[in-house]
C-alpha positions in Angstrom: -91.3 142.0 74.8 -93.1 145.3 75.5 -96.9 145.6 75.5 -99.1 148.7 74.9 -101.6 149.8 77.4 -104.7 151.4 76.0 -106.2 154.1 78.0 -109.8 153.5 78.7 -112.3 155.2 80.8 -114.3 158.4 80.7 -111.2 160.8 79.8 -110.2 159.3 76.5 -113.0 160.9 74.4 -112.4 164.3 75.9 -108.7 164.3 74.8 -109.6 163.6 71.2 -112.2 166.3 71.2 -109.6 168.9 72.5 -107.2 168.1 69.7 -110.0 168.5 67.1 -111.0 171.9 68.5 -107.4 173.1 68.4 -107.0 172.1 64.8 -110.3 173.8 63.9 -109.2 177.0 65.6 -105.8 177.0 63.7 -107.6 176.4 60.4 -110.0 179.3 61.1 -107.2 181.7 62.0 -105.2 180.7 58.8 -108.3 181.3 56.7 -108.9 184.7 58.4 -105.2 185.6 58.0 -105.3 184.7 54.3 -108.4 186.9 53.8 -106.8 189.8 55.6 -103.6 189.5 53.5 -105.6 189.4 50.3 -107.6 192.4 51.3 -104.4 194.2 52.3 -102.8 193.5 48.9 -105.9 194.7 47.1 -106.0 197.8 49.2 -102.4 198.6 48.3 -103.1 198.0 44.6 -106.0 200.4 44.8 -103.9 203.0 46.6 -101.4 202.8 43.7 -104.2 203.3 41.2 -105.3 206.4 43.1 -101.7 207.7 43.1 -101.4 207.0 39.4 -104.7 208.9 38.8 -103.5 211.8 40.9 -100.3 212.1 38.9 -102.2 212.0 35.6 -104.7 214.6 36.9 -101.9 217.0 38.0 -100.4 216.8 34.5 -103.7 217.5 32.9 -104.2 220.6 35.1 -100.7 221.9 34.1 -101.3 221.1 30.5 -104.7 222.9 30.6 -103.0 225.9 32.3 -100.3 226.1 29.7 -102.6 225.7 26.6 -105.8 227.1 28.1 -106.4 229.5 25.2 -106.0 226.9 22.4 -108.1 224.4 24.4 -110.8 227.0 24.9 -110.8 227.8 21.2 -111.2 224.1 20.2 -113.8 223.0 22.8 -117.5 223.6 22.9 -120.1 222.9 25.6 -120.8 219.5 24.1 -117.7 218.6 22.0 -114.6 218.1 24.3 -110.9 218.4 23.8 -109.3 215.1 24.6 -106.0 214.9 26.4 -104.1 211.6 26.4 -101.1 210.4 28.4 -99.0 210.4 25.2 -99.8 214.1 24.7 -98.7 214.9 28.3 -95.5 213.0 27.7 -94.8 214.8 24.4 -95.2 218.2 26.1 -93.1 217.2 29.2 -95.9 217.2 31.8 -95.5 213.4 32.3 -92.2 211.5 32.3 -91.6 209.2 29.3 -91.8 206.1 31.5 -95.3 206.9 32.9 -97.6 203.9 32.4 -100.8 204.9 30.5 -103.0 202.1 32.0 -103.6 201.0 35.5 -103.2 197.4 36.8 -106.7 196.5 35.6 -105.7 197.6 32.0 -107.9 200.7 32.1 -106.5 203.6 30.1 -106.5 207.2 31.5 -107.7 210.2 29.4 -109.1 213.6 30.1 -112.0 215.6 28.5 -112.2 219.4 28.6 -115.4 221.3 27.6 -116.7 224.8 27.9 -118.8 225.4 31.0 -122.5 225.6 30.0 -123.2 228.7 32.2 -119.9 230.5 31.6 -118.6 229.5 28.1 -115.4 231.5 28.6 -114.1 229.0 31.1 -113.3 225.3 30.9 -114.2 222.3 33.1 -112.9 218.8 32.8 -113.4 215.1 33.6 -110.7 212.5 33.9 -111.9 208.9 33.3 -110.6 205.5 32.6 -111.6 203.4 29.6 -111.4 199.7 28.7 -109.7 197.1 30.7 -111.3 195.0 33.5 -114.0 196.7 35.6 -113.2 197.4 39.3 -115.5 196.3 42.1 -117.5 198.8 44.0 -115.3 198.4 47.1 -112.2 199.3 45.0 -114.1 202.3 43.4 -115.1 203.6 46.8 -111.6 203.4 48.2 -109.9 204.8 45.1 -112.3 207.8 44.9 -111.6 208.6 48.6 -107.8 208.4 48.0 -107.8 210.7 45.0 -106.5 214.2 46.1 -106.1 216.0 42.8 -109.5 217.1 41.6 -112.7 215.5 43.0 -112.4 211.7 43.0 -115.3 209.6 41.8 -116.3 206.5 39.8 -118.6 205.2 37.1 -121.0 202.4 38.0 -123.8 202.5 35.6 -122.0 203.6 32.3 -123.9 206.8 32.2 -123.0 208.9 35.2 -119.8 209.8 37.0 -120.4 209.9 40.7 -118.2 211.5 43.4 -116.8 209.8 46.4 -119.5 209.4 49.1 -122.0 210.7 46.5 -120.6 214.2 46.8 -121.2 215.0 43.1 -122.7 213.5 40.0 -122.4 214.6 36.3 -123.8 212.8 33.2 -121.1 211.5 30.9 -123.1 212.7 27.9 -122.4 216.2 29.1 -118.7 215.6 28.3 -119.5 214.0 24.9 -118.6 210.5 26.0 -119.9 207.3 27.6 -118.2 204.7 29.8 -118.4 201.2 31.2 -119.1 200.1 34.7 -116.4 199.9 37.3 -114.2 202.8 36.1 -112.5 205.7 37.8 -113.6 209.4 37.3 -112.2 212.7 38.5 -114.0 216.0 38.1 -112.0 219.1 37.3 -114.2 222.1 38.1 -113.7 225.5 36.4 -112.0 227.0 39.5 -109.3 224.3 39.4 -108.5 224.8 35.7 -108.6 228.6 36.0 -106.2 228.4 38.9 -103.9 226.2 36.8 -104.1 228.9 34.1 -103.2 231.6 36.7 -100.2 229.5 37.9 -99.0 229.3 34.3 -99.5 233.0 33.7 -98.0 234.3 37.0 -94.3 235.0 37.6 -93.1 234.3 41.1 -90.7 236.4 43.1 -89.0 233.3 44.5 -88.2 229.9 43.1 -90.9 227.3 43.5 -89.3 223.9 44.0 -90.4 221.4 41.3 -92.3 224.2 39.4 -89.7 225.9 37.0 -92.5 226.8 34.6 -93.8 229.4 37.2 -90.7 231.6 36.6 -90.8 231.3 32.8 -92.2 234.0 30.5 -94.4 232.7 27.7 -95.2 236.1 26.1 -93.6 239.5 25.6 -93.5 241.9 28.5 -94.2 245.6 28.3 -92.6 247.7 31.1 -94.8 250.7 30.3 -91.8 253.1 30.3 -90.6 251.9 33.7 -87.0 250.8 34.6 -85.5 247.4 35.0 -83.0 247.9 37.8 -80.2 245.8 39.5 -80.1 243.0 36.9 -77.2 240.6 36.9 -76.5 239.1 33.5 -79.1 239.8 30.8 -79.0 237.1 28.1 -80.8 237.3 24.9 -80.5 237.4 21.1 -81.2 241.0 20.1 -81.5 244.4 21.8 -83.3 247.4 20.3 -82.9 250.8 22.0 -84.6 254.0 20.9 -82.2 256.5 22.6 -78.8 255.3 23.9 -76.8 252.5 25.5 -74.6 253.5 28.4 -71.9 251.3 29.9 -69.4 252.1 32.7 -67.2 249.3 31.6 -66.1 247.6 28.4 -68.5 246.7 25.6 -67.5 243.5 23.8 -69.0 242.4 20.5 -68.4 239.1 18.8 -69.2 240.6 15.4 -69.2 244.0 13.7 -70.2 247.3 15.4 -72.2 249.4 12.9 -73.5 252.9 13.1 -76.3 253.6 10.6 -76.8 257.3 11.3 -74.2 258.5 13.8 -70.5 258.5 14.7 -68.2 256.3 16.8 -67.2 258.9 19.4 -64.4 258.7 21.9 -63.2 261.2 24.5 -60.2 262.2 26.6 -57.5 261.5 24.0 -58.8 258.0 23.2 -59.7 256.6 19.8 -59.5 253.3 18.0 -56.9 250.6 18.8 -56.1 247.2 17.5 -55.4 245.2 20.6 -53.5 242.4 18.8 -50.9 244.7 17.1 -51.0 247.8 19.3 -51.8 250.3 16.5 -54.6 252.7 16.0 -55.6 256.4 15.8 -56.3 259.0 18.5 -56.2 262.8 19.1 -54.6 264.7 21.9 -55.2 268.3 20.4 -57.5 270.0 18.0 -55.2 269.8 15.0 -53.7 266.3 14.5 -54.9 262.8 14.2 -52.1 260.7 15.5 -50.9 257.1 14.9 -50.9 255.1 18.1 -47.4 254.0 19.1 -46.0 255.8 16.0 -47.2 252.9 13.8 -46.6 253.3 10.0 -49.6 253.8 7.7 -49.8 251.5 4.7 -52.1 251.6 1.7 -52.0 250.4 -1.9 -54.3 253.3 -2.8 -53.8 257.0 -2.4 -53.1 259.4 0.5 -54.8 262.7 -0.3 -54.7 266.0 1.6 -54.2 269.7 1.4 -50.5 269.4 1.9 -47.8 266.9 2.8 -45.0 267.5 5.2 -42.1 265.2 6.3 -39.7 265.9 9.1 -37.2 263.7 7.4 -36.4 262.4 3.9 -39.1 261.7 1.3 -38.5 258.6 -0.8 -40.6 257.7 -3.9 -40.5 254.3 -5.6 -41.6 255.9 -8.8 -41.4 259.4 -10.4 -42.3 262.6 -8.7 -45.2 264.3 -10.5 -46.0 268.0 -10.2 -49.4 269.1 -11.4 -48.9 272.9 -11.0 -47.3 274.8 -13.9 -45.2 277.9 -13.1 -43.5 280.5 -15.3 -39.8 281.6 -15.2 -39.4 285.1 -14.0 -42.6 285.3 -12.1 -43.1 285.5 -8.3 -42.8 282.4 -6.2 -43.9 281.9 -2.5 -40.9 280.3 -0.8 -37.2 280.1 -1.7 -36.1 276.5 -2.5 -39.5 275.5 -3.8 -39.5 273.3 -7.0 -41.9 273.6 -9.9 -41.9 273.2 -13.7 -42.7 275.3 -16.8 -45.2 274.4 -19.5 -42.6 272.3 -21.4 -41.6 270.4 -18.3 -38.4 272.3 -17.5 -37.5 272.4 -13.9 -37.9 275.8 -12.1 -36.6 276.7 -8.7 -37.7 279.6 -6.4 -34.7 281.9 -5.9 -35.0 285.3 -4.2 -38.8 285.1 -4.7 -38.6 284.5 -8.5 -39.0 281.3 -10.5 -35.6 280.6 -12.1 -35.1 278.0 -14.8 -32.3 275.5 -14.2 -33.1 274.6 -17.7 -31.5 273.1 -20.7 -28.2 274.3 -22.3 -28.4 275.8 -25.8 -26.4 277.8 -28.4 -23.2 275.8 -27.8 -20.0 277.5 -29.0 -16.3 276.6 -29.1 -13.9 279.4 -28.3 -10.1 279.3 -29.0 -7.6 281.1 -26.9 -4.2 282.7 -27.9 -1.3 280.6 -29.1 1.2 279.7 -26.4 4.5 279.0 -28.1 7.6 277.9 -26.2 8.1 277.4 -22.5 6.1 278.8 -19.6 3.4 280.6 -21.6 -0.4 280.9 -20.8 -3.2 280.5 -23.3 -6.7 281.5 -22.2 -10.0 281.0 -24.0 -12.8 283.3 -22.7 -16.5 282.6 -23.1 -18.4 285.5 -24.6 -20.9 287.5 -22.5 -24.2 285.7 -21.9 -22.7 282.3 -22.2 -21.3 280.0 -19.6 -18.2 277.8 -19.6 -19.2 274.1 -19.5 -15.9 272.4 -20.5 -12.6 272.9 -22.2 -9.2 271.6 -23.2 -6.4 272.4 -25.7 -5.1 271.8 -29.2 -1.5 271.5 -30.5 -1.6 274.3 -32.9 2.1 274.0 -34.1 4.7 271.3 -33.8 8.4 271.8 -34.1 9.2 268.1 -34.2 12.1 266.6 -32.3 11.8 265.5 -28.7 10.0 268.4 -27.1 6.8 268.1 -25.1 3.5 268.2 -27.0 1.1 268.8 -24.0 0.9 271.6 -21.4 1.8 271.3 -17.8 -1.6 272.7 -16.7 -5.1 272.6 -18.3 -8.0 273.7 -16.1 -11.1 275.9 -16.0 -10.9 279.5 -14.6 -14.4 280.1 -13.1 -13.6 283.7 -12.1 -12.8 284.5 -15.7 -15.5 282.2 -17.2 -12.6 280.8 -19.3 -10.4 277.7 -19.8 -6.6 278.2 -19.6 -3.4 276.2 -20.2 0.2 276.7 -19.2 3.1 275.3 -21.2 5.9 273.6 -19.2 9.7 273.8 -19.5 9.9 270.9 -21.9 8.2 272.6 -24.7 10.6 273.6 -27.5 10.5 277.0 -29.0 8.8 276.0 -32.2 5.9 274.2 -30.6 2.6 276.1 -29.9 -0.5 275.2 -27.9 -4.0 276.8 -27.8 -6.6 276.7 -25.0 -10.2 275.7 -26.1 -13.4 276.6 -24.2 -16.9 275.1 -24.7 -19.5 277.7 -23.9 -23.4 277.6 -23.9 -26.4 279.6 -23.0 -28.6 278.5 -20.0 
């Protein structure tokens, strides 16, 4: 069986003391490390508060620059214009997800008033309201970390004080009051005026992250000067006092209207329908031509001084002649057609209007009797009348089996007569007689 041997003597107490000292040192270091970590986390939290305040202040400056005129009109030297985080979100100066309170629950807002010495300019104060108050150590660090505006804090509820006591303004001067342990940022007139100038100034080059610096917010007057070397000009309307000149095509999505002038083309060009290849143009001083020899169609009228066709003329209705001419009078061109007062057709023959008119004074004329074989009978129309038809009659019949019709029955234009010729089958007792129908023209 083993037995323990207790150490005795002068060294036993010293060993126990050494262990106790070592434990004490470890506990002290752990306590110090815990304190350092706590201070580090608080410091990081306060840095984030300063960054949040910086972002809010920058948005306030941009908002004031954009709406400087309206803010100046609403503010007085004692009554401020209040700007909230929601207003900055609604106008696009803060993102929708921006948190309106810091980690102590204090809400950010800005106050703009007219400067007491120069009422035409604004000055501002950003403060936090409500929530849990911050200790002085936090206020001091946050005020030093604020880089937009002049960082400060509120300790007594009446005065906003700058970092390292660099400035002090009474809260009553901005028409407000506040609690202890809150953040403050002073926006002097120069800062807000500069923000206004940023908003009003157009930059020659793009400024990253600042698209508003290259956006016009009012009309621009060029004072009669030119706008040269533009690329694409986009807009809704264009008003020009003199002219518009283009060296290329002009394309319109709607109508092209001229209220007091002409649509003028040059060099044998005119109007063309691109889809169907038709249109009108001129290549000389006389004729308006149809592009690609397209036909012209209208349900209305074509009206002009005269009408000429190089080929046939076809009318789906009647041909109406408005001019009245008179038979026996002079006419301008042989072959022309007109009409008299009763509608009778006149033709121009040898420079005189001649009626092709209606037949009248009809008369039947009988020729001589042709009896027997191989005999002629001729019926002559009287002078002044014209043969229009003819025939024959069997004037005498001998009976039997002889012929009762001539071998020949025909007009004789040279004699203005109708004639017949009996054949060899006509018996001696049979007679035939030529008949002419005559009329006046």
